[in-house]
N, C-alpha and C positions, 0 to 999 in steps of 0.2 A: 467407454472412459479409459483413461490412460493407464489406470490400475488394472484394467481387465483385457486390454487388447495391446499386448507388448508387441506382437508381430508388426503391428501398423505404426507403431511409434517409438521413438529413439529414447525414451526414458522409461525403464522398467522400474516398478516399486517392489519387485520380488525380493532384491536383496538391499533395499534402500531403508528409508525411514519406517514404512509399514506402520503408520498410525493406529490401524486396527488392531494390530496385534499388540502394541505397546501401550495404547490409551483407551481405546474404544470399549474394551470387553470387561473392564474391572474398573471399580469405584477408585476414587482419586487415593484414598488412604490405602488401599491393596496395592496399588501401582507405586506409591512412595515407598510402602515398605519393600517391595520386590526390587526397586531400583537402589534402594539404601543397602541392600544386602548383596546386590550384584555389581554395582559400579565401583571399580577401583581407580579408574583414571579421574573421575570427578568426584570432589569431596562434596557429598550431599549437603552437609551443613557447613558452609564455608565460615572460616573463623571469624571474619570481620567483613562488613559490607564496605564498599568504596565511600569514603567520607564525601568525596565530590558528589556522587550519586545521590547520596542522601540529602546533601545541602540543596540540590536542585530539584529533586522529585520527591523528597520525604522518605521515611523510613519503609514504607510499603510501596516502593516504586514500581514493584512488578504487578501491583493491583491496579486495575483500571479505575479512572475517574469517571463514573457513569455520566455525572451531571454535564461534564465538559466533551464526552465522547460524542463524535458525529453520528449518532443513531437518529436516523430520519424516521419519524413515525408516518407511515403512509397516509397521505391525504388526497393527492390527486394524481393516482397512479395512471390514469388515462393519458395525461401528457407524456409519459414515458413509453406507453404502448404505441400511441399516435406517431411518435417522434423517435422511434427506436434508432433507425438507421441515421436520420440527420443528427440525433443527439450524439451519436458515435463519431461522426464526422466533425462536430464541433469541439469534442474532447480532443480528437486527434490534431485539430487545427490549434488548439491551445497548447498542445506539447510543442508543435513547430514554434509558435509565437514566443513562448517562455524560453525556448532554447536559443533563438534567435537574438533576444535582448539580455540574455545572460542573468536573469532574475534570481532572487533567492530560491532555494529549492522548495520551500514551504509555499511560495507564491502561487504555484500551479495548484496544488491542493486546496488552497483557499479559494481560488478561482472556481474549481470544480465544485467545491461545497456550496458557494454561493449561488452557481447555476443550478445545481440540483435542489437545492432548499428552495429557490424561487420557483422552480417548474412544479415541485411538490405542493407548496403552500398557496400558490396564487389560486384564486378561484376561477380565473379565466382558463379557457382551453385554447393553449398556444398554437399558432400556425407555423408552418414551416418558414414563411417569410419573415416572422418575428425572431426567429432563432438567432440569425446572424447578428442582429443589433444587441439582443440579450447577453449573448456570449460575449461579445466585444466589451460590453460594459462591465460584465463580470471580471474580465482580465483588468480593466481600469480600476475597478474598486479593490481587487486584490493587490495589485501593484501599489497602489497609494497605501494600503494597509501594512504590507510585508516588505516591500523593497527599500533599501536605503537610499536609491537613487530611482524613485518611481517613474513610471511612464507619464508623460504629459499629455494633457488633452489634445494639443496640436499633433502630437505623435499618433494618438488613437484615431483622430479625423483624418489625417492625411496619408499616414503610411500604413496603419494596421487595417483601417476600414476602406483605405483608398477612395476616400470623399464619398463613399457610399451614404454616410450619415453625417449629419451636421451637429454642431455643438448643442443646439437646442434640443434635438431629438436624445443625444446621449445623455443630457442632464436630466431630461424628463424620465426617461426609463432608469437611470441610476436611483432617483427619488422613489420611484415605484418599487424597485428591487428592495431596497434597504428597509422600506416600510413594510414590504411583504414578509421579509425575514426577520422584522422587528430588530434590525440594526445588529443580529446575532453573527459577529464575524470572529468571534474568538472560540474556536472548536479544535479538539484534540483530533488529529487525522492518523491514518495508517502510518504515514511517514514519522510522525513524532513516536509512534510505538516502536516500529522498527528501529529507529536510531538509538532509542533508550536500551532496546535488548542488545543491539550490537555493542553499545557503550559497555553494557554489563559484561558481555562476552570478553571484552578486550582488557578492562579494568579489573574485574574481579576474579580473574583466573591466572594470576601471574605465575602461579606454581606451574602453569602448563604451557608458558610461553615457548618453551624449547620444541614443543610439537609444531610451532606455527613457522612456516617459512616466510620469507619477505613478502611474498606476494599474497599470501592467504587471505589476510582481511581486506585487501583491495578487491581481489575477485568475489569474495563472498558479499561484500557491500555492494559492489557493482551489480550483481544478479539480484541482489534484494531490492535496490533501488529500482531496477527495471521492472520487477514484479509489482512494486508497489504502483508503478504509473498503469501497469497492465490491468489492474483491478478497476481502474477508472474507465476503462473500455467495454465493460460489460454492465448492463442494467441489474443483472442478477446480483451484484456486489453493492449496489447502491444503499440498499436498506439493511446491510449486514453490520453488526459491530466491528468498529475498526480494530479492536484487540483481537479478534478472532480472524479477521483478514490477515493481521501482522503475523500471527501464529503460523498461518498457511504460507506465508511467504518465507518464513524461517525454514520451514520443513522442505518446501519446494526448492528454495535455492541450494540447500543441501544436497538434494537429490540431483540437480542440474549441475552443480560443481563437481560431485562425484561422478557423473557420467562423461564430462568433458576433461577432467584432469585426474591423473592417477594420484590419490592421496595417500600419505603415509597410513599405515593401518592405525597407529596410535592416535593421529590426528582424526581420522575418520570415525573411530570409536568414540573419541572425546566428544566431538561435534554433534555425533548423533545423540549422545545421552545429555548433552547440554540443551538441545532443542526439546527433548521430552522432558527434561527438569523444568525448563521455561513454560510449557505448556501446563504441566501440573501445578506449578506455583501460581500462575494466573488464576486458576480455578474455573476456566472456562470449560463449557460442555464439550467433552472430548469428540463424542459423536458428530457434534456440528463442525468441530474443526476438521475432523477426517472428511465430511461432506463437502466442505467448501475447498479444502485441499485437493480433492479430486476435480472439482469445478475449475479450479485457477490452473491444474496442470493440463485441462483439457484446453482451457483459454490460451495458454502458453503454447501448446502444440499449433492450435488455429492461427495464432498470430505470426510464429515463425514460419509456416507455410502459406501465408498470405490469404487465408480463408476469411478474415475478418473485413477485408475490403479497404483497409487502411494501412499506412506504412510510416507514419511520422515516429512512432516510438523505435522502429527497426533502424531508421536512417538517423536518429539523433542520439540513440543510445545502444550502439551495437556491442553484443556481449562478446567483447574482445578479452580473452583470459590470458593472463601472463604467468 
């Protein structure tokens, strides 16, 4: 793993966030007391919450809404095992398609959710030959649901599927997918959580704005968005709570940013403690956060070194930092 074999990988956690040290070995209350006593850069109890955040997400916006979270209960795990690589290739293809058509950021995650939910909840064992049609229709459904200017059926047939499927086939599988997932299209995804946390970072910490240079938020958000998409390329993350995945993204993005750019010491300390603060405030199992942080770090290493066998994310979302 990336935290254990530093000679092989270019991101060491020896001097980074070290979630094990900060989170895993103590209870939430013990950590809270420790941080409250030690942090000088971050006000542990901020004087007032952002009214804009509260109006959008409610007063407990750092707590997850478990009912709307995309927590898939395993039903048909065989589909994911049998179609492991072709599933990966389909998600990779979706990244390319949505990048080409400049869809809304959320549309990609909605398409992936529909795709995974269908594979999981259908009673059929899906063959490789069916995957392309299913993935194509998931793109179509997601675009109609999320995009201001959605993809048209004509585009789906003639351009995206290159006339491999006709309108009748697309309409039939669309009905099947929607019935199978019980028309459940409104789900909170990892992207929603990460954007909420980043909004909190920028809006609720005005006293520390002098720590941030002009490019800090752009770079940190850029890495976070990259890692959000990266989680969709691994079957290990399909059944994991979205908020836990988002916390792993925040933590790893911090370590990646620190490994690529020399941060000011006060900014580095502040960001580190903010990530720990958010992990504690969400009340998530800290050992589980640590476990999937390490898995995400390994996935990041495998992707940048071409070990996953797909390249759309690297091509469409290069980590160019300023």
